[in-house]
C-alpha atoms as one frame of an Amber mdcrd trajectory, in Angstrom:
protein
 125.344  30.019 153.970 124.092  31.850 157.309 120.963  30.527 156.972 122.276
  26.721 156.525 124.175  27.881 159.999 121.298  28.514 161.617 119.525  25.587
 160.302 122.439  23.415 161.613 122.574  25.257 165.281 118.850  25.303 165.514
 117.141  22.594 163.628 120.020  19.516 163.621 120.380  19.439 167.599 124.067
  19.013 167.197 124.041  20.651 170.234 121.678  18.433 172.183 122.374  14.621
 172.800 122.913  12.665 175.882 126.465  13.648 176.886 125.492  17.952 175.904
 122.013  17.828 177.427 123.074  20.051 180.766 125.169  22.579 178.234 122.212
  22.716 175.673 119.825  23.456 178.205 122.083  26.130 179.719 122.815  27.833
 176.489 119.123  27.238 174.865 117.638  30.399 176.378 120.959  32.346 175.305
 120.552  31.076 171.774 116.880  32.478 171.273 117.058  34.878 167.978 116.069
  38.492 169.094 112.850  40.031 167.443 115.280  41.937 164.822 116.726  38.892
 163.720 113.654  37.269 163.638 112.642  40.019 161.342 115.674  39.420 159.076
 114.674  35.577 158.631 111.050  36.552 157.745 112.647  39.119 155.105 114.323
  35.871 153.909 111.172  34.714 152.493 111.245  37.352 149.919 114.742  36.554
 148.578 115.057  35.503 144.954 117.081  32.070 145.474 114.696  29.166 146.686
 117.264  27.559 148.963 117.409  30.742 151.088 113.601  30.906 151.393 113.511
  26.982 152.238 115.782  27.543 154.938 113.891  30.547 156.593 110.966  28.665
 156.256 112.089  25.880 157.997 113.868  28.061 160.811 110.881  29.747 160.928
 108.634  26.959 161.767 110.908  25.713 164.765 110.154  26.439 168.153 112.907
  28.751 168.647 111.256  31.296 166.212 108.510  32.665 167.917 107.299  35.503
 166.078 105.430  37.845 168.372 106.089  41.437 166.891 104.947  40.987 163.593
 101.460  42.088 161.813  99.949  39.034 160.562  97.142  40.974 158.965  99.256
  43.611 156.935 101.679  40.880 156.094  98.847  38.923 154.547  97.714  41.925
 152.692 101.138  42.289 151.063 101.413  38.883 150.358  97.993  38.669 148.613
  99.338  41.947 146.537 102.499  40.092 145.599 100.032  36.881 144.455  98.001
  38.891 142.605 100.730  40.504 140.231 102.774  39.227 137.005 106.568  39.531
 138.453 107.713  35.887 138.818 109.798  36.710 141.366 106.210  37.612 143.618
 104.992  34.430 142.303 107.836  32.598 143.904 108.136  34.455 147.109 104.472
  34.985 148.082 104.278  30.976 147.775 107.033  30.956 150.755 105.176  33.840
 152.261 101.888  32.277 152.190 103.005  29.364 153.750 104.512  31.045 156.738
 101.429  32.985 157.326  99.203  29.596 157.576 101.642  27.678 159.608 101.418
  30.874 161.928  97.812  31.279 161.200  96.289  27.538 160.500  92.503  28.529
 161.479  92.910  31.034 158.506  93.283  28.284 156.084  89.354  28.169 155.168
  88.894  31.750 154.580  92.337  32.073 152.227  91.232  29.269 150.045  87.892
  30.758 149.495  89.576  34.196 148.861  91.862  32.706 146.243  89.176  30.645
 144.755  87.108  33.370 144.384  89.827  35.399 142.526  90.465  32.781 140.537
  86.685  32.632 139.455  86.679  36.436 138.687  89.947  36.458 136.612  88.620
  33.591 134.652  85.527  35.166 133.762  87.605  38.130 132.542  89.881  36.077
 130.792  86.772  34.143 128.861  85.233  37.567 127.641  88.716  39.170 126.834
  91.806  36.599 126.046  94.200  40.048 125.963  93.317  40.171 129.966  95.432
  37.515 130.320  98.497  39.267 129.603  97.742  42.003 132.239  97.834  41.971
 135.910  94.002  41.712 136.247  93.940  38.324 134.220  96.858  36.811 135.754
  95.957  33.899 136.681  99.449  31.559 137.316 100.010  33.099 140.917  96.152
  32.406 141.942  96.771  28.934 140.864 100.193  28.343 142.537  98.386  30.113
 145.862  95.551  27.604 145.665  98.125  24.869 145.190 100.039  26.241 148.376
  96.835  26.179 150.676  96.239  22.482 149.201  99.892  21.558 150.569  99.432
  22.768 153.722  95.715  21.388 154.084  97.189  18.423 153.027 100.069  18.417
 155.792  97.353  19.361 158.266  95.145  16.369 157.157  98.888  13.731 157.648
  99.186  14.920 161.620
């Protein structure tokens, strides 16, 4: 509910119209979220409810939420670890984490895509040797395919712009 209120405030431009332009310009700087508040929104990407993840991603992609204090390299390491596990909640949340990372670091798109393609290739080689590996963390391939799908979606959006 709070995320939807933030979306209404920051994304729907209810405060910005011809009649309220001066007011909006006056309060715009005061409305800017703090680093701690942005960190809370980033943590919402790990929420188990997809609606929260969607709202958090929309907010983080807006110009109001400038992410300055996040260690993106560590964030990517954690996201990759989640992508390479069997836990279904991580498969879903890591996709939103990856979208956010690629949104803020679009130059990394090619290297991320190559990484997940290589991971998929390695896991398929492992599975072809031993079908039981499919049920282990080392052979689980769905989350990697999900990551590749996310990268392709982001690439498609980049091409559409």
